[in-house]
C-alpha positions as CSV (number, residue, x, y, z in Angstrom):
1,M,-11.1,-13.0,5.0
2,A,-10.6,-16.3,3.2
3,S,-7.1,-17.3,2.3
4,N,-8.1,-19.1,-0.9
5,T,-7.2,-17.3,-4.1
6,L,-10.4,-18.6,-5.7
7,D,-12.3,-16.2,-3.4
8,F,-11.0,-13.2,-5.4
9,K,-13.0,-11.9,-8.3
10,Y,-10.1,-10.9,-10.5
11,K,-6.6,-12.3,-10.6
12,T,-4.0,-9.6,-11.6
13,N,-0.4,-9.2,-12.4
14,W,-0.1,-6.2,-10.1
15,C,2.5,-6.0,-7.3
16,V,2.0,-4.2,-4.1
17,I,4.8,-2.3,-2.4
18,T,3.8,-1.5,1.1
19,G,5.3,-0.9,4.6
20,A,5.2,1.4,7.5
21,P,5.4,5.1,6.9
22,S,8.9,6.2,6.0
23,S,10.1,2.8,4.9
24,G,11.3,3.8,1.4
25,K,8.3,2.6,-0.7
26,T,8.0,5.7,-2.8
27,S,11.7,5.9,-3.6
28,V,11.6,2.4,-4.9
29,I,8.3,3.1,-6.8
30,D,10.1,6.0,-8.4
31,A,13.1,3.9,-9.3
32,L,10.9,1.2,-10.9
33,K,9.1,3.9,-12.9
34,A,12.5,5.3,-14.1
35,R,13.3,1.7,-15.3
36,G,10.1,1.8,-17.4
37,F,7.7,0.0,-15.3
38,A,4.1,1.1,-14.8
39,V,3.4,2.4,-11.3
40,E,0.5,3.8,-9.3
41,N,1.4,6.3,-6.7
42,E,0.1,6.2,-3.1
43,V,-3.5,7.4,-3.0
44,A,-3.4,8.6,0.6
45,R,-0.5,10.9,0.0
46,E,-2.1,12.3,-3.1
47,L,-5.4,12.9,-1.3
48,I,-3.8,14.6,1.7
49,E,-1.6,16.8,-0.5
50,L,-4.6,17.8,-2.6
51,A,-6.5,18.8,0.6
52,L,-3.5,20.8,1.8
53,R,-3.2,22.6,-1.5
54,G,-6.9,23.4,-1.1
55,G,-6.3,25.2,2.1
56,R,-7.1,22.5,4.7
57,D,-4.6,21.9,7.5
58,L,-3.0,18.5,8.1
59,R,-4.6,18.0,11.5
60,D,-8.1,18.6,10.0
61,V,-7.4,16.2,7.1
62,R,-5.9,13.4,9.2
63,G,-8.3,14.0,12.1
64,D,-11.4,12.5,10.3
65,V,-9.9,9.0,9.8
66,A,-13.1,7.5,8.6
67,D,-13.6,10.1,5.9
68,L,-10.0,9.9,4.8
69,Q,-10.0,6.1,4.6
70,R,-13.3,6.2,2.7
71,G,-11.8,8.6,0.2
72,I,-8.6,6.5,-0.1
73,L,-10.7,3.3,-0.7
74,E,-12.9,5.0,-3.3
75,V,-10.0,6.4,-5.3
76,A,-7.9,3.2,-5.0
77,L,-10.8,1.1,-6.2
78,A,-11.5,3.5,-9.1
79,R,-7.8,3.3,-10.1
80,E,-7.7,-0.5,-9.9
81,M,-10.9,-0.8,-12.0
82,E,-9.1,1.1,-14.8
83,L,-5.9,-1.0,-14.7
84,D,-5.3,-3.9,-17.1
85,P,-5.2,-7.0,-14.9
86,H,-2.6,-8.6,-17.2
87,A,-0.2,-5.7,-17.1
88,T,2.7,-5.6,-14.6
89,V,1.9,-2.6,-12.4
90,F,3.6,-1.7,-9.1
91,L,1.2,-0.2,-6.6
92,D,2.4,2.1,-3.8
93,R,0.1,0.4,-1.2
94,G,-2.8,-1.9,-2.0
95,I,-6.4,-1.9,-0.9
96,P,-5.7,-4.2,2.1
97,D,-3.6,-1.3,3.6
98,S,-7.0,0.3,4.3
99,L,-7.8,-2.6,6.6
100,T,-4.7,-1.8,8.7
101,Y,-5.5,1.9,9.0
102,L,-9.1,1.3,9.8
103,R,-8.3,-1.2,12.5
104,L,-5.6,1.1,13.9
105,A,-8.4,3.8,14.3
106,G,-10.8,1.3,15.8
107,L,-13.2,1.6,12.8
108,D,-15.2,-1.0,10.9
109,V,-13.4,-2.8,8.2
110,F,-16.4,-4.5,6.5
111,A,-16.5,-2.4,3.4
112,A,-12.7,-2.4,3.0
113,A,-12.6,-6.2,3.4
114,A,-15.1,-6.7,0.7
115,V,-13.3,-4.4,-1.7
116,A,-10.0,-6.1,-0.8
117,R,-11.4,-9.4,-2.2
118,L,-12.0,-8.0,-5.7
119,F,-8.5,-8.1,-7.0
120,R,-5.8,-10.7,-6.3
121,Y,-2.4,-9.2,-6.5
122,R,0.5,-11.2,-8.0
123,A,2.8,-10.3,-5.2
124,V,3.0,-8.2,-2.0
125,F,6.3,-6.8,-0.8
126,I,6.5,-5.3,2.7
127,F,9.5,-3.0,3.2
128,D,11.4,-3.3,6.4
129,R,11.4,-0.1,8.4
130,L,13.8,2.8,8.1
131,P,14.1,5.6,10.6
132,V,10.9,7.7,10.5
133,V,11.3,11.1,8.8
134,Q,8.3,13.4,9.1
135,D,7.3,15.6,6.3
136,N,4.2,17.7,5.3
137,V,2.0,14.6,5.2
138,R,3.7,12.0,7.5
139,T,3.0,12.5,11.2
140,E,3.7,9.0,12.6
141,D,6.5,8.4,15.1
142,A,8.7,5.3,15.4
143,A,6.4,3.4,17.8
144,L,3.4,3.9,15.6
145,A,5.3,2.9,12.5
146,E,6.4,-0.3,14.2
147,K,2.7,-1.1,15.0
148,I,1.6,-0.3,11.4
149,D,4.4,-2.6,10.1
150,K,3.1,-5.5,12.1
151,M,-0.5,-4.9,11.3
152,L,0.2,-4.6,7.6
153,E,1.7,-8.1,7.6
154,E,-1.2,-9.5,9.6
155,D,-3.8,-8.0,7.3
156,Y,-2.1,-9.1,4.1
157,R,-1.6,-12.6,5.5
158,S,-5.3,-12.8,6.6
159,A,-6.2,-11.7,3.1
160,G,-4.5,-14.8,1.7
161,Y,-1.1,-13.4,0.7
162,A,2.4,-14.5,1.6
163,P,4.1,-11.1,1.7
164,V,7.8,-10.9,0.9
165,R,9.9,-8.8,3.3
166,V,12.2,-6.4,1.6
167,P,15.3,-5.7,3.7
168,V,16.8,-2.3,4.2
169,M,19.3,-1.7,1.5
170,P,20.0,1.0,-1.2
171,V,17.0,2.0,-3.4
172,A,18.4,0.3,-6.5
173,A,19.2,-2.9,-4.6
174,R,15.6,-3.0,-3.3
175,A,14.2,-2.6,-6.8
176,D,16.6,-5.4,-8.0
177,F,15.5,-7.6,-5.1
178,I,11.8,-7.2,-6.0
179,L,12.4,-7.8,-9.7
180,E,14.5,-10.9,-9.0
181,R,11.8,-12.3,-6.7
182,L,9.2,-11.8,-9.5
183,R,11.5,-13.4,-12.1
184,T,12.0,-16.5,-9.9
185,S,8.4,-16.9,-9.0
186,A,7.0,-16.6,-12.6
């Protein structure tokens, strides 16, 4: 992918919060929402939880990585197409995250790479890892989380972003860190 921002179709004021599984993204997204900011929740978690409520088991849902990632990409694109590009919106993961998960599974990234060039995000924040806590959706262990962390940074950099690392600290401090970075980069 090109690293020139002119290669993106739409420049936005959206900010991506990403990181390895169990890095605290959703807690900070929730904190930003409580402060009155517009947020978009993680598409993957919503799709997996919907499938589980529909009677599918987690192994089945996560077992077909190509189908899951295709669904995530379709829903994420549809959501982003509806957002005001001028509004400040915090996204729990961005479309380039799909590149990481497709690469991780050894799948083709061509379609995801094309979609990732539609919208240029204002900023990308990658959360430093916390200890992995598994839940009804999360199945990754610490070694896989470490690999995902590295790949996310690689994929966002190759997409032309300079991601900002968010260190481990309390939720409110992480939210403050992000908001301060946005204020000083405006």
